[in-house]
C-alpha positions, 0 to 999 in steps of 0.5 A, a space after each residue: 956732470 963731473 963738475 957737478 959731482 965734484 962740487 957736491 963732494 966739496 960741498 959735503 966734504 966727501 973724499 974720493 976714498 969715501 966715495 969709492 968705499 960707498 960704491 964698493 959697499 953698494 956693489 956688495 949689496 946687489 943680489 945676483 940675477 937668477 931669472 931672465 927672459 928673452 927680452 932681457 927682463 931680470 929678477 933676483 928672486 927676492 921680493 914679489 915676483 915681477 909683472 913680466 914673470 907673473 904674466 908668463 906664469 899665468 900664460 902657462 910657463 913655469 918659473 923654472 923655465 926662466 931660471 939661470 942660476 946664481 953666480 954665488 
């Protein structure tokens, strides 16, 4: 896998510094997890409510029950 990635980096003239910058930018875009259930399903609170949380709410649980807060 590493050889493949290096080959592709050479093919597209991508340096390790450019790769590191891109990865760092992607990490900044990741939103913190705000909701989690016992099975490890998570949601950042953005966009549509995920199916696992929608099912729990329809079963009578509150969204606040799954709230773990924000690390910001």
